TORDREN-823194 format. One record per atom (N, C-alpha, C, O): x, y, z. Coordinates in steps of 0.02 Angstrom, whole numbers, padded with zeros to 5 digits, always signed. Layout:
# residues N
XYZ ...
This chain:
# residues 168
+01568-00469+00727 +01555-00388+00709 +01506-00368+00647 +01454-00336+00651 +01541-00398+00582 +01523-00382+00539 +01404-00384+00540 +01374-00347+00500 +01373-00420+00579 +01347-00424+00587 +01306-00365+00630 +01253-00339+00613 +01345-00352+00693 +01323-00296+00714 +01293-00241+00668 +01235-00221+00667 +01359-00218+00622 +01360-00169+00589 +01307-00183+00558 +01282-00127+00555 +01275-00214+00534 +01223-00244+00481 +01157-00201+00512 +01121-00158+00486 +01159-00231+00577 +01088-00193+00613 +01086-00139+00626 +01033-00108+00623 +01167-00099+00649 +01158-00031+00672 +01149-00006+00580 +01107+00039+00579 +01167-00015+00530 +01141+00021+00472 +01092+00012+00453 +01075+00054+00411 +01037-00046+00470 +00972-00067+00472 +00934-00014+00524 +00881+00010+00505 +00951-00001+00569 +00911+00051+00614 +00927+00099+00581 +00882+00124+00548 +00986+00126+00577 +00989+00199+00570 +00929+00227+00491 +00894+00277+00487 +00937+00174+00442 +00902+00180+00393 +00825+00190+00409 +00801+00244+00391 +00789+00150+00437 +00732+00138+00454 +00705+00210+00502 +00651+00240+00498 +00758+00220+00540 +00756+00289+00592 +00731+00345+00536 +00693+00392+00545 +00763+00327+00478 +00786+00412+00430 +00722+00397+00390 +00696+00447+00363 +00688+00329+00380 +00644+00331+00336 +00576+00336+00374 +00528+00357+00342 +00568+00319+00438 +00522+00356+00500 +00504+00438+00500 +00452+00468+00488 +00574+00465+00520 +00577+00516+00510 +00558+00575+00464 +00550+00633+00481 +00551+00550+00401 +00535+00561+00340 +00457+00575+00340 +00426+00628+00337 +00435+00501+00346 +00364+00488+00338 +00336+00557+00393 +00308+00609+00375 +00352+00540+00449 +00335+00590+00518 +00327+00657+00495 +00276+00690+00508 +00375+00679+00460 +00386+00745+00453 +00334+00741+00398 +00281+00724+00426 +00325+00748+00347 +00280+00710+00283 +00207+00733+00316 +00175+00781+00295 +00188+00696+00366 +00128+00689+00372 +00099+00757+00378 +00045+00767+00350 +00133+00812+00415 +00107+00883+00431 +00093+00891+00366 +00034+00874+00356 +00120+00910+00317 +00124+00929+00248 +00077+00896+00200 +00061+00922+00147 +00055+00830+00224 -00003+00777+00166 -00071+00807+00183 -00109+00797+00136 -00107+00847+00247 -00152+00877+00248 -00202+00827+00309 -00175+00791+00350 -00265+00832+00304 -00288+00796+00351 -00318+00728+00335 -00346+00714+00282 -00310+00689+00382 -00321+00600+00351 -00388+00598+00342 -00428+00614+00385 -00408+00570+00263 -00461+00547+00241 -00485+00481+00261 -00544+00471+00275 -00446+00444+00262 -00444+00360+00272 -00393+00335+00287 -00339+00364+00289 -00407+00258+00307 -00363+00215+00318 -00349+00141+00297 -00396+00102+00303 -00293+00118+00276 -00309+00051+00233 -00257+00017+00281 -00224+00049+00322 -00251-00050+00272 -00234-00108+00301 -00240-00176+00235 -00288-00200+00205 -00158-00191+00232 -00181-00222+00167 -00119-00285+00201 -00087-00273+00252 -00112-00356+00159 -00062-00389+00162 -00027-00401+00087 -00056-00416+00035 +00025-00393+00095 +00067-00423+00030 +00112-00483+00036 +00111-00518+00087 +00159-00498-00029 +00203-00522-00023 +00225-00506-00087 +00193-00493-00138 +00319-00513-00069 +00342-00482-00149 +00415-00538-00162 +00451-00554-00114 +00427-00559-00221 +00470-00596-00261 +00507-00567-00312 +00485-00554-00368 +00575-00556-00291 +00608-00535-00317 +00680-00570-00332 +00715-00601-00291 +00698-00553-00418 +00783-00591-00432 +00774-00533-00491 +00744-00537-00544 +00812-00476-00459 +00824-00402-00500 +00768-00356-00497 +00756-00307-00462 +00726-00395-00561 +00669-00350-00554 +00612-00378-00515 +00624-00437-00526 +00556-00379-00473 +00514-00418-00437 +00445-00398-00440 +00428-00347-00470 +00397-00441-00404 +00328-00442-00409 +00294-00421-00355 +00327-00448-00311 +00254-00392-00330 +00241-00390-00260 +00146-00400-00268 +00128-00367-00317 +00094-00430-00240 +00033-00464-00249 +00027-00446-00180 +00071-00432-00140 -00075-00452-00170 -00082-00430-00104 -00173-00408-00102 -00217-00413-00145 -00173-00394-00058 -00245-00405-00034 -00264-00345+00026 -00239-00350+00082 -00316-00280+00006 -00315-00256+00080 -00404-00223+00089 -00452-00239+00053 -00404-00178+00146 -00468-00122+00138 -00458-00071+00156 -00412-00056+00195 -00496-00033+00134 -00462+00048+00138 -00540+00060+00187 -00583+00017+00195 -00539+00109+00206 -00584+00103+00265 -00616+00189+00251 -00595+00229+00292 -00659+00213+00203 -00671+00299+00204 -00745+00312+00211 -00789+00276+00187 -00752+00362+00243 -00830+00367+00233 -00884+00341+00286 -00945+00350+00292 -00831+00300+00327 -00886+00253+00365 -00902+00195+00356 -00941+00162+00391 -00853+00168+00281 -00867+00114+00229 -00818+00080+00236 -00778+00107+00274 -00797+00020+00213 -00746-00033+00186 -00754-00040+00123 -00804-00027+00090 -00695-00064+00101 -00679-00063+00000 -00629-00109+00024 -00592-00097+00072 -00629-00179-00021 -00582-00218-00014 -00547-00194-00090 -00574-00164-00136 -00477-00219-00084 -00466-00202-00152 -00408-00243-00133 -00387-00259-00077 -00367-00268-00237 -00324-00302-00240 -00260-00259-00237 -00271-00199-00245 -00187-00280-00224 -00153-00232-00267 -00090-00293-00295 -00077-00351-00280 -00065-00250-00336 +00007-00279-00386 +00053-00225-00408 +00038-00167-00426 +00123-00259-00404 +00167-00204-00437 +00224-00251-00447 +00235-00311-00446 +00255-00196-00458 +00319-00207-00485 +00385-00156-00454 +00387-00095-00455 +00428-00195-00433 +00498-00118-00429 +00569-00174-00457 +00572-00234-00470 +00610-00128-00459 +00668-00137-00491 +00748-00136-00460 +00765-00081-00438 +00786-00176-00457 +00840-00185-00425 +00823-00209-00379 +00842-00175-00331 +00783-00271-00357 +00786-00310-00263 +00795-00376-00306 +00793-00390-00366 +00809-00416-00237 +00832-00512-00226 +00783-00537-00159 +00779-00503-00107 +00765-00571-00164 +00726-00607-00101 +00665-00611-00105 +00631-00595-00153 +00644-00637-00046 +00558-00643-00037 +00537-00624+00037 +00561-00640+00091 +00481-00580+00020 +00473-00550+00102 +00379-00555+00089 +00352-00558+00033 +00347-00555+00147 +00283-00557+00145 +00255-00488+00221 +00293-00471+00266 +00208-00473+00215 +00188-00434+00276 +00134-00392+00274 +00104-00380+00221 +00116-00360+00342 +00071-00329+00340 +00078-00237+00344 +00126-00208+00370 +00028-00208+00317 +00041-00151+00318 -00033-00107+00338 -00089-00131+00333 -00018-00040+00360 -00066-00013+00404 -00046+00061+00363 +00014+00072+00354 -00093+00106+00342 -00062+00171+00345 -00130+00216+00330 -00184+00193+00313 -00118+00268+00337 -00143+00332+00331 -00174+00349+00262 -00127+00354+00222 -00249+00363+00222 -00252+00405+00178 -00247+00480+00169 -00289+00507+00205 -00211+00521+00135 -00250+00573+00100 -00269+00611+00067 -00229+00602+00020 -00306+00658+00048 -00339+00704+00003 -00372+00651-00057 -00370+00664-00117 -00396+00599-00033 -00454+00565-00061 -00531+00584-00048 -00570+00563-00005 -00539+00632-00099 -00611+00645-00112 -00670+00622-00133 -00728+00633-00114 -00639+00575-00190 -00709+00519-00198 -00661+00471-00218 -00609+00477-00249 -00708+00386-00178 -00673+00342-00175 -00663+00298-00242 -00643+00240-00244 -00691+00359-00328 -00671+00329-00382 -00570+00340-00361 -00530+00293-00360 -00559+00397-00350 -00500+00424-00352 -00427+00360-00301 -00365+00357-00301 -00477+00325-00271 -00421+00283-00232 -00385+00227-00288 -00324+00221-00286 -00418+00195-00327 -00395+00137-00378 -00332+00190-00439 -00331+00247-00463 -00297+00142-00441 -00248+00179-00491 -00174+00142-00480 -00165+00087-00455 -00122+00188-00505 -00059+00169-00490 -00043+00230-00462 -00051+00290-00474 +00005+00164-00384 +00022+00205-00354 +00112+00222-00356 +00138+00167-00345 +00151+00259-00362 +00210+00267-00366 +00252+00284-00265 +00231+00306-00212 +00324+00256-00296 +00350+00266-00226 +00430+00258-00236 +00453+00227-00284 +00460+00279-00200 +00533+00275-00198 +00540+00226-00130 +00512+00246-00079 +00582+00156-00126 +00547+00118-00077 +00630+00089-00074 +00675+00100-00115 +00633+00044-00003 +00682+00009+00017 +00655-00025+00062 +00603-00014+00093 +00720-00100+00069 +00697-00124+00131 +00731-00181+00127 +00742-00214+00076 +00751-00193+00191 +00816-00242+00211 +00793-00287+00265 +00804-00280+00325 +00764-00330+00240 +00729-00391+00282 +00782-00459+00306 +00809-00496+00265 +00787-00462+00357 +00826-00538+00368 +00801-00549+00426 +00818-00522+00478 +00734-00612+00415 +00710-00632+00480 +00622-00583+00466 +00580-00595+00422 +00621-00538+00511 +00587-00487+00516 +00601-00427+00520 +00631-00418+00574 +00594-00363+00480 +00588-00303+00479 +00538-00276+00478 +00483-00302+00469 +00557-00191+00493 +00488-00149+00502 +00526-00087+00446 +00585-00075+00434 +00471-00060+00424 +00480+00023+00385 +00437+00047+00370 +00384+00018+00378 +00440+00116+00338 +00379+00152+00317 +00396+00182+00232 +00451+00188+00205 +00329+00198+00207 +00340+00212+00139 +00275+00290+00112 +00222+00295+00144 +00286+00325+00072 +00255+00367+00043 +00230+00339-00029 +00269+00324-00074 +00148+00334-00033 +00148+00326-00096 +00103+00387-00124 +00070+00424-00087 +00104+00393-00208 +00051+00438-00203 +00028+00410-00291 +00067+00380-00328 -00033+00427-00306 -00069+00415-00367 -00068+00458-00419 -00037+00510-00412 -00102+00445-00481 -00105+00499-00526 -00162+00540-00517 -00176+00583-00559 -00203+00527-00453 -00268+00571-00438 -00234+00612-00382 -00273+00644-00347 -00190+00614-00373 -00157+00656-00289 -00172+00618-00223 -00160+00649-00171 -00197+00559-00218 -00222+00526-00168 -00152+00500-00144 -00119+00464-00182 -00133+00513-00095 -00054+00496-00047 -00074+00443+00017 -00114+00466+00057 -00055+00390+00028 -00043+00340+00081 +00028+00347+00110 +00081+00341+00079 +00023+00359+00163 +00082+00351+00209 +00075+00273+00236 +00023+00254+00264 +00107+00249+00230 +00123+00168+00246 +00190+00138+00308 +00249+00153+00305 +00155+00093+00362 +00215+00068+00405 +00179-00004+00384 +00121-00020+00371 +00258-00046+00389 +00238-00121+00388 +00287-00148+00404 +00345-00127+00396 +00262-00219+00441 +00313-00285+00449 +00319-00325+00411 +00276-00351+00376 +00380-00338+00413 +00374-00401+00330 +00420-00443+00375 +00454-00429+00424 +00408-00511+00335 +00440-00580+00359 +00487-00603+00300 +00462-00588+00246 +00555-00638+00293 +00574-00659+00245 +00653-00633+00250 +00685-00613+00298 +00669-00642+00191 +00749-00620+00187 +00765-00565+00101 +00788-00594+00052 +00753-00510+00100 +00731-00469+00044 +00791-00405+00067 +00808-00386+00124 +00819-00376-00013 +00842-00305-00002 +00829-00270-00055 +00854-00289-00108 +00801-00230-00054 +00772-00196-00101 +00794-00111-00116 +00795-00082-00061 +00809-00068-00167 +00817-00010-00142 +00796+00015-00231 +00837+00012-00277 +00722+00038-00236 +00724+00049-00289 +00643+00104-00306 +00603+00101-00259 +00629+00135-00349 +00574+00138-00373 +00509+00086-00361 +00535+00034-00342 +00459+00080-00362 +00402+00034-00339 +00332+00081-00374 +00316+00140-00375 +00304+00018-00399 +00236+00034-00427 +00190-00011-00407 +00194-00071-00422 +00139+00017-00371 +00084-00044-00348 +00008+00001-00387 -00015+00059-00387 -00010-00065-00415 -00070-00028-00434 -00166-00075-00397 -00189-00131-00406 -00184-00035-00371 -00241-00050-00329 -00307-00034-00357 -00326+00024-00359 -00344-00083-00381 -00405-00110-00381 -00471-00136-00338 -00485-00189-00312 -00499-00081-00344 -00555-00083-00289 -00609-00153-00329 -00630-00165-00386 -00615-00185-00258 -00655-00248-00271 -00727-00246-00255 -00736-00215-00202 -00785-00271-00285 -00816-00265-00267 -00874-00326-00204 -00879-00387-00206 -00896-00292-00172 -00929-00334-00100 -00989-00381-00147 -01009-00377-00205 -01004-00427-00087 -01095-00432-00109 -01139-00384-00102 -01186-00379-00142 -01131-00342-00053 -01183-00285-00036 -01166-00251-00098 -01211-00266-00137 -01122-00211-00127 -01122-00169-00174 -01127-00201-00250 -01124-00157-00293 -01134-00266-00273 -01146-00313-00333 -01221-00311-00308 -01262-00286-00346 -01240-00337-00246 -01319-00338-00250 -01360-00255-00249 -01403-00246-00292 -01345-00198-00202 -01358-00140-00236 -01354-00141-00310 -01409-00149-00337 -01299-00133-00352 -01304-00129-00422 -01344-00157-00428 -01392-00121-00441 -01365-00235-00426 -01433-00277-00464 -01489-00258-00452 -01535-00258-00494 -01495-00234-00377 -01570-00182-00363 -01593-00136-00395 -01650-00132-00419 -01527-00078-00399 -01530-00029-00437 -01551-00040-00517 -01606-00022-00538 -01518-00060-00543 -01525-00107-00611 -01630-00128-00635 -01669-00122-00683 -01630-00150-00578 -01700-00200-00580 -01731-00131-00576 -01757-00109-00628 -01731-00093-00522 -01770-00023-00528 -01774+00030-00591 -01824+00050-00621 -01698+00048-00603 -01711+00058-00680 -01735+00022-00732 -01746+00048-00787 -01748-00046-00719 -01768-00084-00783 -01850-00067-00780 -01887-00057-00828 -01864-00067-00731 -01926-00095-00691 -01982-00015-00714 -02043-00012-00720 -01920+00048-00724 -01941+00111-00726 -01968+00124-00781 -02012+00164-00793 -01922+00067-00839 -01932+00093-00916 -01992+00065-00941 -02011+00068-00999 -02021+00037-00894 -02080-00036-00927 -02148+00011-00932 -02201-00014-00951 
């Protein structure tokens, strides 16, 4: 009986989260990019989240790392997220610290949604699937850092070589 009550409460909470993110989508404006990433979270009161992902923006893909913290959580979970990016005007505006109020109740496998925003006004609406055992209801902060790909590094080196040759 207690297990059934827990499942019903979890389902109602998830429905509320999805309806909020679905309603918010209309006020977020047009989609400017997409993200997908894998994160893990470990918590004992204060939590730590880490992972990596890919941003698709302007026909190109940009790998990034993610790390962050949350309060009032206990347990461990990991999973995959996919989401839409809003209000991204320049790739430089994507990197930074994203803030969100989040909640998770994962026992085995769980799904949820989340809205995040950084100081540049870039917003991400996420849907994610998690595995593990974790309970969290807290403000969270995730820092995203764009990573250089071999193509970007080679392009910068070529650009630097051209600039160096032009000064000779």
